[in-house]
N, C-alpha and C positions, 0 to 999 in steps of 0.2 A: 250549707252550713245549719246547723239542728239548735235549737231555741229552745226554751223550755219554762215554763214560769205556773206555782200553782199561784190564784188567788188566794182562795179558802178552800177549806176543808169542813163540810158538815158530819156529825156524827148521829146517827139516826139510834141507833144502838149497842152497846158496849155489854162488855161481859168480863172486861178487865178493871172495872171504877171507873171515875171523871178520867176523861182524854184533853192534855192539854191544846185542843187544835192551832193557837197560834203559835205554840211551839215547835208541834209538827209541823207546819208549813215553814216556819223558819229554817227549821233542818233540813227537810227535804231540797228548798229553795239553795240554799247553802252549799249542797252535795249537789245539786245540777250542775251552780256554777264554777265546780270545781272538776265535776268531772265530763261534764260537754265539752270543753276546748281540748279535753285531749281526745273525746270518741271524734270531735269534728278533725283532728291532726292528723288520727289514726284514719279514717274515711277519704281522706283528701290524696293519698297515694292508691286510692284505686280509681281505678276509670270503667265505666258501664256501657258494655258496648250494647245499641240495641240493634237488630237484623234490621234491614230493609225489607226482605224477605221471610216469609215462612212456609218453610219446607215446597216453595216453589210455586205454591198454588196463591198465596193472597204478596202484595207488595204495600208497605206501611210509607204514606206521605204525612207530610204538617205533624210531625211529632211535638209537643208542646207538655210542659210540665207549669203547675201554676200554686199558687198556695193562696187561700181562702178561707178566712172565719174558722180558720185553726183546723183546716185539711187539706191534703195535697191531692191536686187531682191529675191525673196523667192521659194522654188523650193523641191520637191517630188517628190519620184515615185510612182502611184500609179498601184496596184495590184488588177485586180477584182476577188473577191473570186467564187469557182467553185459553178454551180448552185445546185449542190447538198445540199452542205453546206446551201445553202439560204433556199432550199425547207423544211431542217430539222429546221432553226431559224421561220420559217413561221409557221410550224405544231405546 
């Protein structure tokens, strides 16, 4: 599920006059509350398939997806396949 919230906006410079940051934050957060559930519903119908091998050269294991401090992390443990197995694959 995607979640998004803006706490504050700082306007350093502007060429359009005075900008109400409170109004801007409120408008954006309200828009996110409306749009993000629609995006979540749309994305839930898709399944992401992660391959267990890449080109027959690398095997992937210990897949994980984490979210921390505003960042999403994806990780995997790569294991190189033996050269003999690769030669048999090529022939």
